DRENDO-1510 file (C-alpha; in Angstrom, 1 decimal, always signed):
<recs>
REC; n; res; u; v; w
REC; 1; MET; +26.5; -8.5; -9.6 .
REC; 2; LEU; +26.0; -12.3; -9.0 .
REC; 3; ARG; +26.9; -13.9; -5.7 .
REC; 4; LYS; +28.9; -17.0; -5.7 .
REC; 5; GLY; +26.0; -19.4; -5.3 .
REC; 6; GLU; +24.3; -17.6; -8.3 .
REC; 7; LYS; +27.4; -17.9; -10.3 .
REC; 8; MET; +27.7; -21.5; -9.6 .
REC; 9; GLU; +24.0; -21.9; -10.5 .
REC; 10; THR; +24.6; -20.0; -13.8 .
REC; 11; ILE; +27.4; -22.5; -14.8 .
REC; 12; TRP; +25.0; -25.5; -14.1 .
REC; 13; GLU; +22.3; -23.7; -16.1 .
REC; 14; ILE; +24.5; -23.3; -19.1 .
REC; 15; ILE; +25.5; -27.0; -18.9 .
REC; 16; TYR; +21.9; -28.0; -18.6 .
REC; 17; ASP; +20.9; -26.0; -21.6 .
REC; 18; CYS; +23.6; -27.5; -23.7 .
REC; 19; CYS; +22.4; -31.0; -22.7 .
REC; 20; GLU; +18.7; -30.5; -23.2 .
REC; 21; ASP; +18.2; -34.2; -24.1 .
REC; 22; PHE; +19.0; -35.1; -20.5 .
REC; 23; ASP; +17.1; -34.5; -17.2 .
REC; 24; PRO; +19.2; -32.1; -15.1 .
REC; 25; GLU; +19.0; -34.6; -12.3 .
REC; 26; GLU; +20.9; -37.1; -14.5 .
REC; 27; ILE; +23.8; -34.7; -14.8 .
REC; 28; THR; +26.3; -34.9; -12.1 .
REC; 29; GLU; +30.0; -33.9; -11.7 .
REC; 30; GLU; +31.0; -37.3; -12.7 .
REC; 31; SER; +29.1; -37.1; -16.1 .
REC; 32; ARG; +31.5; -37.2; -18.9 .
REC; 33; PHE; +30.8; -34.7; -21.7 .
REC; 34; MET; +31.3; -36.8; -24.7 .
REC; 35; GLU; +30.5; -40.3; -23.5 .
REC; 36; ASP; +27.6; -39.8; -21.0 .
REC; 37; LEU; +26.1; -36.5; -22.3 .
REC; 38; GLU; +26.7; -37.3; -25.9 .
REC; 39; MET; +28.1; -33.9; -26.7 .
REC; 40; SER; +29.8; -33.3; -30.0 .
REC; 41; SER; +33.1; -31.3; -29.8 .
REC; 42; LEU; +31.3; -28.4; -31.4 .
REC; 43; GLU; +28.7; -28.4; -28.8 .
REC; 44; PHE; +31.4; -28.6; -26.1 .
REC; 45; PHE; +33.3; -25.8; -27.4 .
REC; 46; SER; +30.2; -23.6; -27.9 .
REC; 47; MET; +29.3; -24.3; -24.3 .
REC; 48; MET; +32.7; -23.3; -23.1 .
REC; 49; THR; +32.7; -20.2; -25.2 .
REC; 50; GLU; +29.3; -19.2; -23.6 .
REC; 51; ILE; +30.8; -19.8; -20.1 .
REC; 52; GLU; +33.9; -17.7; -21.0 .
REC; 53; GLN; +31.7; -14.8; -22.2 .
REC; 54; GLU; +29.3; -15.0; -19.1 .
REC; 55; PHE; +32.1; -14.8; -16.6 .
REC; 56; GLY; +34.8; -12.8; -18.5 .
REC; 57; ILE; +37.4; -15.7; -18.3 .
REC; 58; LYS; +39.7; -17.4; -20.9 .
REC; 59; ILE; +40.3; -21.1; -20.7 .
REC; 60; SER; +43.2; -22.3; -22.8 .
REC; 61; GLU; +42.9; -24.9; -25.4 .
REC; 62; ARG; +45.2; -27.2; -23.1 .
REC; 63; GLU; +42.8; -26.8; -20.2 .
REC; 64; LEU; +39.9; -27.5; -22.4 .
REC; 65; GLN; +41.5; -30.7; -23.6 .
REC; 66; GLU; +41.6; -31.9; -20.0 .
REC; 67; PHE; +37.9; -31.4; -19.3 .
REC; 68; ILE; +36.6; -35.0; -19.3 .
REC; 69; THR; +33.8; -34.7; -16.8 .
REC; 70; VAL; +31.4; -31.8; -15.7 .
REC; 71; GLY; +33.4; -31.7; -12.4 .
REC; 72; ASP; +36.7; -31.2; -14.3 .
REC; 73; ALA; +35.1; -28.1; -15.9 .
REC; 74; ILE; +33.5; -26.7; -12.9 .
REC; 75; ARG; +36.8; -26.8; -10.9 .
REC; 76; VAL; +38.6; -24.8; -13.5 .
REC; 77; ILE; +35.8; -22.4; -14.2 .
REC; 78; SER; +35.3; -21.9; -10.4 .
REC; 79; GLU; +39.0; -21.1; -10.0 .
REC; 80; LYS; +39.2; -18.7; -12.9 .
REC; 81; ALA; +35.9; -16.9; -12.0 .
REC; 82; GLY; +37.0; -16.7; -8.3 .
REC; 83; LEU; +34.1; -18.8; -6.9 .
</recs>
């Protein structure tokens, strides 16, 4: 079983993998998925599906629409995954 720090690291690794055109050091909680990281909506939903499967959580469509920045996503994922 992953510990809290390892779970958080896993979230970041999934985000980094989906943003492979960017240096991980460039990606911050303030980075916007669409504008700064140039993610298409398909890439974004694919990444969120991977996170849902990894942590056994469900993120509603309404919640997904509120994810503008990496930090927005991390807050909700952390809450749902009990981090």
